[in-house]
N, C-alpha and C positions, 0 to 999 in steps of 0.2 A: 833394964830390959826385962820383957816378959819372955817366959819360956813356951808361950803359945806359939804353935807353929801355923803358918798360913800356907794353902796351897799354891803352888807355882803360879797358876792363871790368875791369882788374886790380885798380881802386880799389873794386870792389863790395865792400860791407858789409853783415852783417846789420841790418836796421832794426827788423822786427816781425813776427809771425806771428799771424794772427788766424783765427778760425773761421768768421766770416762777413763780407761786403762792409762792412756798416754800421759795422764797427770799424777798416776800414782807415784808413791816412794820408789826410788831407785830399786831395780830388780835385783836385790842380792839378799843373802840370809836366806832365811826359811820362813814361808808361810803355810797357814791353814786357812780355807775358806769355809764359810756357812752359807749354804743356799737352801731355799724351799719355798713353796707357794707362801703367798702373803698371810695367810691365817694358820700356818703350821706350826707357829710358836717358835719361830727362829730367835728373835731377840730374847724372848724368855728363856731358851735354852742357853744362849751365849752368856746371859747374866747368872744363870744357875751354875755353869760350868766354871765360871770365874768368880763365883761366890761375891757378886756385887748385885745391888737392887737395881742400878740405874745405867751400868756401863753401856748398854744397847737400848737404844730408844723403844720402849713398847708403846702401843696404842691399841685402842678398841676399833681404829680405822685401818684395816688391812691396806698394804700398798704404801704405807708412809716412807719406807727406806727406799729411796729414789737413787742413791749414790753408792758408790764402793766404800766402805767405811773401814779405816785401817786403825787396829789396836796394837799399840806396842806393849810386847813383852819383856824385851831386853834388847841389845843393840842388835842381835841377829835373828830375832825370832817376832813374828806377828800374827795376829789373828784378822781376819777381813770378814766383813759383813756384806753379802752381796744383796742387791736389790730383790725384794720379794716380787714373786711373779705369778701371773695368773689370775689376777683379781679383776672381776668382770667391771668395777666401777672406773678403773683407769683406762683411758682413752687408748685405743688399740696404736696410735701413733707412738704414745710414750712406753707401751709395752713392747713393741717393735725396738726401740732404741735402747731400753735395758738389756733385750735378749741380745743384742747385737754387742753391747758392751760386754755383756758376761761371756759370751762366745769367744771373743776376742782375748777376755783375761784368761780364760781356762786353757785356751788353747796355746797361748804364746808366754804366759809369765813363767819364767824358768824358776824362780824362787818358791813357786807353789808346789807343795808336797802332796796334798790330799785334800778332798772335799768333804764337808760334813753335810750330807743331804737331810733336810728334815721332812718327814711326811707324816701327817695326820693319820693315826692308825684306823681312824674310823672312814677314811677315804681312799686310801692306798693312792697307787699311781694315776697320775692324771697324765695328759698329754705333753704337759711341760715338765714334769718328773722324767718322763722317758726321754724328752729331748736332752734335758741335763746329763742323764745317764749317757746317752750317745755321744755328747760333747767330751764326756771325761774317758769313755772308751777310745775315742778318735785320738784324744791326746796322751792316752795311756796312764791316765790319771787314777790313783787309788780313791775309793768312795767309800764312806761309812754311813749307812743309813740309820738314822734315828728315827724309830717310829714313836711319834710324840703324842702325849696327851693318853698314855697307856693306863692312866689312872681312871679314865672313863669307862673302861671295860673290867670284867671281873678276870681273875688270873687264867683261867681255863681259854676263855676267848681270845685273850690277848696272845697266849703262847701258840694257840691255833694259828692265829695271824701271822707271827713271827715266823714259824715253820712255813707257812705257806709263801711268804715273801722270800725267805732264803731259798726255796725250790725255784722260785721265779729268776733268781740271780745266780743260781749255782753254775752257770755255764760262764760268768763274768768273774774270773778269778781275783781282781784286786776290788771286789765288792763284797762288803760284810755288812751285817744287819744286828740291831739290838732294838730292845724296848728302852722307852725314856719317859719320864714324867718330871717337868719341873716343878709342879706342885708337890709331888712326894719325894723329889730328890731320887728318883728311880733311875738307875743306870749312869749316874754321873761319874762315878769312879772308872767304870768301862770306857766311857766317851773320852775322859782324861787320859787313860792308857794309851789309847789310840793316837790322841795328839802327841803326848809324849814321845811316842815311836815316830811320828812323822817328822816333828821338829827337834829330834834328838835332843831332848831335854835330859840334862845330866841326872843320873840316879839320885843324888842328894838335891832334890827338886823343891825343898822347902825353904822357908827364909823366916828369922826370928821376926817376931813382931816388936816394934819399937815401943 
């Protein structure tokens, strides 16, 4: 047995992909979901946080994630990749179906403990992002915003946008914000700490590599 430690999220494995919440796994245990505009880097962030190259499917064609995808961490904990939204080339009828599924999931899923909302730091809030925040506020759901692709900006401008977004959400007590870059592994530990809290991950959350 190696003495090398693996982070808790590296144990994530694909469980099931479903087109609507009623087909999801039993609503027990604890879940954290990832949502964001189709080109915000959601799949890359999931892969980076879980230290796996291909856990979540990445594509140069935004809008490929069309189902709710569940990843198992252990018997009681899961991560959920929600459909990417807001991509213009996806037919409006399909977008409406995705949005309906996400609204139902966010407002009714008892095991859901929090939402990681990914927003491209260069584009900031879109109508869809604001709608997602509204859904979560209505459901009294904690939201942690990852300002993705932070490596595309210099440190000064990135920090300035971070402060700007924090001011925008300061009246929403359950919303927090951080910088994040999958390419540079920036903000990964901070994001994991939020997930640890939501999912009540034991303090000793590492495992020996076999």
